[in-house]
DRENTORKOL-3810 file (N, C-alpha, C; in nm, 4 decimals):
REM DRENTORKOL-3810
@n.u->12.8193; n.v->9.1008; n.w->10.6632; ca.u->12.7348; ca.v->9.0671; ca.w->10.5345; c.u->12.6973; c.v->9.2096; c.w->10.4329
@n.u->12.7263; n.v->9.1796; n.w->10.3343; ca.u->12.6594; ca.v->9.2823; ca.w->10.2287; c.u->12.5235; c.v->9.2692; c.w->10.2185
@n.u->12.4799; n.v->9.4075; n.w->10.2274; ca.u->12.3156; ca.v->9.3951; ca.w->10.2064; c.u->12.2870; c.v->9.5036; c.w->10.0807
@n.u->12.1453; n.v->9.4848; n.w->9.9916; ca.u->12.1371; ca.v->9.5288; ca.w->9.9050; c.u->12.0132; c.v->9.6171; c.w->9.9390
@n.u->11.9847; n.v->9.7354; n.w->9.8735; ca.u->11.8797; ca.v->9.8124; ca.w->9.9227; c.u->11.7548; c.v->9.8099; c.w->9.7997
@n.u->11.6508; n.v->9.7886; n.w->9.8670; ca.u->11.5537; ca.v->9.7595; ca.w->9.7804; c.u->11.4123; c.v->9.8536; c.w->9.7816
@n.u->11.3826; n.v->9.9244; n.w->9.7414; ca.u->11.2822; ca.v->10.0228; ca.w->9.7795; c.u->11.1596; c.v->10.0021; c.w->9.6793
@n.u->11.0634; n.v->9.9793; n.w->9.7777; ca.u->10.9435; ca.v->9.9128; ca.w->9.6951; c.u->10.8108; c.v->10.0763; c.w->9.7549
@n.u->10.7584; n.v->10.1274; n.w->9.6516; ca.u->10.6676; ca.v->10.2267; ca.w->9.7005; c.u->10.5368; c.v->10.1739; c.w->9.6336
@n.u->10.4273; n.v->10.2177; n.w->9.7008; ca.u->10.2771; ca.v->10.1735; ca.w->9.6632; c.u->10.2344; c.v->10.2991; c.w->9.6359
@n.u->10.1098; n.v->10.2961; n.w->9.5228; ca.u->10.0582; ca.v->10.4304; ca.w->9.4621; c.u->9.9493; c.v->10.4957; c.w->9.5988
@n.u->9.9302; n.v->10.3852; n.w->9.7212; ca.u->9.8433; ca.v->10.4196; ca.w->9.8060; c.u->9.9022; c.v->10.5393; c.w->9.8843
@n.u->9.8469; n.v->10.6716; n.w->9.9088; ca.u->9.8882; ca.v->10.7606; ca.w->9.9741; c.u->9.9690; c.v->10.7088; c.w->10.1148
@n.u->9.8808; n.v->10.6219; n.w->10.1856; ca.u->9.9356; ca.v->10.5869; ca.w->10.3411; c.u->10.0235; c.v->10.5032; c.w->10.3123
@n.u->10.0764; n.v->10.4330; n.w->10.2293; ca.u->10.1681; ca.v->10.3101; ca.w->10.2266; c.u->10.2794; c.v->10.3153; c.w->10.1589
@n.u->10.4134; n.v->10.3629; n.w->10.2012; ca.u->10.5341; ca.v->10.3360; ca.w->10.1636; c.u->10.6267; c.v->10.2579; c.w->10.2184
@n.u->10.6939; n.v->10.1400; n.w->10.1592; ca.u->10.7812; ca.v->10.0986; ca.w->10.2048; c.u->10.9079; c.v->10.0694; c.w->10.1537
@n.u->11.0074; n.v->10.0532; n.w->10.2540; ca.u->11.1595; ca.v->10.0273; ca.w->10.1996; c.u->11.2276; c.v->9.9751; c.w->10.3095
@n.u->11.2607; n.v->9.8368; n.w->10.2272; ca.u->11.3195; ca.v->9.7082; ca.w->10.3020; c.u->11.4325; c.v->9.6832; c.w->10.2827
@n.u->11.5369; n.v->9.6610; n.w->10.3545; ca.u->11.6666; ca.v->9.6018; ca.w->10.3067; c.u->11.6535; c.v->9.4446; c.w->10.2912
@n.u->11.6940; n.v->9.4105; n.w->10.1525; ca.u->11.6776; ca.v->9.2779; ca.w->10.1510; c.u->11.8555; c.v->9.1975; c.w->10.1336
@n.u->11.8659; n.v->9.1184; n.w->10.2309; ca.u->11.9704; ca.v->9.0571; ca.w->10.2369; c.u->12.0037; c.v->8.9533; c.w->10.0880
@n.u->12.1076; n.v->8.9553; n.w->10.0060; ca.u->12.1655; ca.v->8.8469; ca.w->9.9332; c.u->12.1354; c.v->8.7361; c.w->9.9711
@n.u->12.1107; n.v->8.6228; n.w->9.9025; ca.u->12.1046; ca.v->8.4763; ca.w->9.9223; c.u->12.2456; c.v->8.4458; c.w->9.9335
@n.u->12.2692; n.v->8.3843; n.w->10.0464; ca.u->12.3977; ca.v->8.3212; ca.w->10.0901; c.u->12.4120; c.v->8.1749; c.w->10.0793
@n.u->12.5199; n.v->8.1118; n.w->10.0979; ca.u->12.5094; ca.v->7.9398; ca.w->10.0971; c.u->12.3939; c.v->7.9251; c.w->10.1912
@n.u->12.2940; n.v->7.8528; n.w->10.1570; ca.u->12.1776; ca.v->7.8021; ca.w->10.2296; c.u->12.1051; c.v->7.8970; c.w->10.3197
@n.u->11.9562; n.v->7.8638; n.w->10.2985; ca.u->11.8638; ca.v->7.9689; ca.w->10.4115; c.u->11.8583; c.v->7.9974; c.w->10.5353
@n.u->11.8305; n.v->8.1158; n.w->10.5780; ca.u->11.8320; ca.v->8.1275; ca.w->10.7040; c.u->11.7499; c.v->8.0470; c.w->10.7955
@n.u->11.7802; n.v->7.9798; n.w->10.9117; ca.u->11.6857; ca.v->7.8693; ca.w->10.9747; c.u->11.5732; c.v->7.9776; c.w->11.0121
@n.u->11.4237; n.v->7.9075; n.w->10.9793; ca.u->11.2997; ca.v->7.9306; ca.w->11.0140; c.u->11.2198; c.v->7.8785; c.w->11.1096
@n.u->11.1460; n.v->7.9231; n.w->11.1648; ca.u->11.0937; ca.v->7.8544; ca.w->11.2893; c.u->10.9057; c.v->7.9064; c.w->11.2694
@n.u->10.8345; n.v->7.8034; n.w->11.2446; ca.u->10.6792; ca.v->7.8428; ca.w->11.2605; c.u->10.6258; c.v->7.8550; c.w->11.3628
@n.u->10.5537; n.v->7.9698; n.w->11.3776; ca.u->10.4795; ca.v->7.9930; ca.w->11.4826; c.u->10.3225; c.v->8.0366; c.w->11.4167
@n.u->10.2491; n.v->8.0330; n.w->11.5280; ca.u->10.1062; ca.v->8.0645; ca.w->11.5031; c.u->10.1074; c.v->8.2224; c.w->11.5982
@n.u->10.0227; n.v->8.2932; n.w->11.5386; ca.u->10.0027; ca.v->8.4069; ca.w->11.6260; c.u->9.8684; c.v->8.4829; c.w->11.5491
@n.u->9.8169; n.v->8.5334; n.w->11.6623; ca.u->9.6358; ca.v->8.5720; ca.w->11.6347; c.u->9.6663; c.v->8.7251; c.w->11.5846
@n.u->9.6001; n.v->8.7864; n.w->11.5172; ca.u->9.6079; ca.v->8.9240; ca.w->11.4545; c.u->9.4458; c.v->8.9828; c.w->11.4419
@n.u->9.4513; n.v->9.0822; n.w->11.4769; ca.u->9.3289; ca.v->9.1614; ca.w->11.4507; c.u->9.2572; c.v->9.1311; c.w->11.2963
@n.u->9.1808; n.v->9.1451; n.w->11.2524; ca.u->9.1062; ca.v->9.1181; ca.w->11.1212; c.u->9.1458; c.v->9.2438; c.w->11.0156
@n.u->9.1353; n.v->9.3584; n.w->11.0880; ca.u->9.1833; ca.v->9.4937; ca.w->11.0287; c.u->9.3427; c.v->9.5065; c.w->11.0031
@n.u->9.4250; n.v->9.4229; n.w->11.0680; ca.u->9.5556; ca.v->9.4096; ca.w->11.0682; c.u->9.5905; c.v->9.3450; c.w->10.9190
@n.u->9.5540; n.v->9.2274; n.w->10.9444; ca.u->9.5426; ca.v->9.1045; ca.w->10.8289; c.u->9.4886; c.v->9.1962; c.w->10.7198
@n.u->9.3976; n.v->9.2887; n.w->10.7119; ca.u->9.3548; ca.v->9.3236; ca.w->10.5805; c.u->9.4302; c.v->9.4428; c.w->10.5191
@n.u->9.4959; n.v->9.4771; n.w->10.6346; ca.u->9.5920; ca.v->9.6058; ca.w->10.5803; c.u->9.7204; c.v->9.5432; c.w->10.5187
@n.u->9.8006; n.v->9.4460; n.w->10.5559; ca.u->9.8852; ca.v->9.4031; ca.w->10.5124; c.u->9.8468; c.v->9.3152; c.w->10.3628
@n.u->9.7312; n.v->9.2345; n.w->10.3570; ca.u->9.6866; ca.v->9.1955; ca.w->10.2378; c.u->9.6770; c.v->9.3071; c.w->10.1146
@n.u->9.6037; n.v->9.4133; n.w->10.1868; ca.u->9.6030; ca.v->9.5091; ca.w->10.0839; c.u->9.7347; c.v->9.5958; c.w->10.0031
@n.u->9.8061; n.v->9.6150; n.w->10.0964; ca.u->9.9384; ca.v->9.6811; ca.w->10.0772; c.u->10.0189; c.v->9.5564; c.w->10.0185
@n.u->10.0143; n.v->9.4411; n.w->10.0366; ca.u->10.0987; ca.v->9.3157; ca.w->9.9475; c.u->10.0400; c.v->9.3378; c.w->9.8218
@n.u->9.9030; n.v->9.3175; n.w->9.8242; ca.u->9.8636; ca.v->9.3048; ca.w->9.6813; c.u->9.9057; c.v->9.4205; c.w->9.6075
@n.u->9.8908; n.v->9.5354; n.w->9.6346; ca.u->9.9435; ca.v->9.6637; ca.w->9.5499; c.u->10.1196; c.v->9.6548; c.w->9.5086
@n.u->10.1777; n.v->9.5863; n.w->9.6150; ca.u->10.3274; ca.v->9.5665; ca.w->9.5816; c.u->10.3413; c.v->9.4222; c.w->9.4755
@n.u->10.2733; n.v->9.3578; n.w->9.5242; ca.u->10.2770; ca.v->9.2597; ca.w->9.4185; c.u->10.3376; c.v->9.1196; c.w->9.5034
@n.u->10.3484; n.v->9.1016; n.w->9.6344; ca.u->10.4219; ca.v->9.0217; ca.w->9.7172; c.u->10.2999; c.v->8.9476; c.w->9.8116
@n.u->10.3352; n.v->8.8422; n.w->9.8517; ca.u->10.2248; ca.v->8.7618; ca.w->9.9303; c.u->10.2232; c.v->8.8436; c.w->10.0475
@n.u->10.1107; n.v->8.8661; n.w->10.1490; ca.u->10.1087; ca.v->8.9254; ca.w->10.2388; c.u->10.1955; c.v->8.8989; c.w->10.3493
@n.u->10.2097; n.v->8.7424; n.w->10.3675; ca.u->10.2881; ca.v->8.6784; ca.w->10.4683; c.u->10.4403; c.v->8.7438; c.w->10.4782
@n.u->10.4670; n.v->8.7205; n.w->10.3302; ca.u->10.6151; ca.v->8.7625; ca.w->10.2927; c.u->10.6252; c.v->8.9224; c.w->10.3544
@n.u->10.5410; n.v->9.0106; n.w->10.2896; ca.u->10.5364; ca.v->9.1411; ca.w->10.3719; c.u->10.5558; c.v->9.1620; c.w->10.4983
@n.u->10.4665; n.v->9.0943; n.w->10.5648; ca.u->10.5344; ca.v->9.0913; ca.w->10.7215; c.u->10.6298; c.v->9.0556; c.w->10.7723
@n.u->10.6764; n.v->8.9484; n.w->10.6904; ca.u->10.7901; ca.v->8.8866; ca.w->10.7352; c.u->10.9098; c.v->9.0135; c.w->10.7229
@n.u->10.9269; n.v->9.0712; n.w->10.6084; ca.u->10.9937; ca.v->9.1793; ca.w->10.5705; c.u->10.9804; c.v->9.2952; c.w->10.6807
@n.u->10.8539; n.v->9.3250; n.w->10.6975; ca.u->10.8618; ca.v->9.4568; ca.w->10.7907; c.u->10.9307; c.v->9.4077; c.w->10.9251
@n.u->10.8815; n.v->9.3019; n.w->10.9704; ca.u->10.9482; ca.v->9.2590; ca.w->11.1076; c.u->11.0934; c.v->9.2620; c.w->11.1092
@n.u->11.1606; n.v->9.1809; n.w->10.9912; ca.u->11.3125; ca.v->9.1710; ca.w->10.9780; c.u->11.3651; c.v->9.3414; c.w->10.9365
@n.u->11.3064; n.v->9.3918; n.w->10.9026; ca.u->11.3221; ca.v->9.5650; ca.w->10.9144; c.u->11.3237; c.v->9.6038; c.w->11.0931
@n.u->11.2311; n.v->9.5815; n.w->11.1202; ca.u->11.2433; ca.v->9.6347; ca.w->11.2866; c.u->11.3512; c.v->9.5671; c.w->11.3352
@n.u->11.3754; n.v->9.4397; n.w->11.3300; ca.u->11.4820; ca.v->9.3662; ca.w->11.3953; c.u->11.6293; c.v->9.4251; c.w->11.3370
@n.u->11.6404; n.v->9.4354; n.w->11.2216; ca.u->11.7621; ca.v->9.4835; ca.w->11.1616; c.u->11.7747; c.v->9.6335; c.w->11.2160
@n.u->11.6765; n.v->9.7193; n.w->11.2332; ca.u->11.7326; ca.v->9.8458; ca.w->11.2804; c.u->11.7325; c.v->9.8705; c.w->11.4111
@n.u->11.6840; n.v->9.7723; n.w->11.5038; ca.u->11.7078; ca.v->9.7724; ca.w->11.6172; c.u->11.5755; c.v->9.8409; c.w->11.6825
@n.u->11.4950; n.v->9.8400; n.w->11.6401; ca.u->11.4116; ca.v->9.9559; ca.w->11.6628; c.u->11.3335; c.v->9.9037; c.w->11.8153
@n.u->11.2970; n.v->9.9680; n.w->11.9058; ca.u->11.2604; ca.v->9.9462; ca.w->12.0206; c.u->11.0855; c.v->10.0085; c.w->12.0291
@n.u->10.9874; n.v->9.9054; n.w->12.0452; ca.u->10.8573; ca.v->9.9407; ca.w->12.0804; c.u->10.8446; c.v->10.0338; c.w->12.1935
@n.u->10.7490; n.v->10.1418; n.w->12.1336; ca.u->10.7351; ca.v->10.2274; ca.w->12.2759; c.u->10.5631; c.v->10.2257; c.w->12.2821
@n.u->10.5367; n.v->10.1783; n.w->12.4334; ca.u->10.3948; ca.v->10.1590; ca.w->12.4511; c.u->10.3936; c.v->10.2775; c.w->12.5612
@n.u->10.2639; n.v->10.3509; n.w->12.5191; ca.u->10.2309; ca.v->10.4300; ca.w->12.6470; c.u->10.1076; c.v->10.4297; c.w->12.6713
@n.u->10.0963; n.v->10.4102; n.w->12.8086; ca.u->9.9538; ca.v->10.3742; ca.w->12.9051; c.u->9.9192; c.v->10.5057; c.w->12.9689
@n.u->9.7793; n.v->10.5353; n.w->12.9333; ca.u->9.6981; ca.v->10.6196; ca.w->12.9898; c.u->9.6260; c.v->10.5676; c.w->13.1271
@n.u->9.6342; n.v->10.6502; n.w->13.2520; ca.u->9.5275; ca.v->10.6398; ca.w->13.3524; c.u->9.3809; c.v->10.6610; c.w->13.2955
@n.u->9.3153; n.v->10.5929; n.w->13.3111; ca.u->9.1407; ca.v->10.6240; ca.w->13.2940; c.u->9.1082; c.v->10.7363; c.w->13.3979
@n.u->9.0510; n.v->10.8592; n.w->13.3508; ca.u->9.0080; ca.v->10.9659; ca.w->13.4435; c.u->8.8652; c.v->10.9368; c.w->13.4768
END
């Protein structure tokens, strides 16, 4: 499947987003509605970044998750013992 590169940058020093956007093909990909609980500061972060980029915050979260999936990034969790 062909991919189109769209780079979106914000003027905020901390926020640069580059996402791959798949061109629309016949029909939309199947989506499933879920409920997820996020910390308020996480939601505030995405709302602020989305506002600067001119996109809905849920769309920005969706694009970020798709980017992680498409690049097959593996989360790294590091736990420290309490001393």
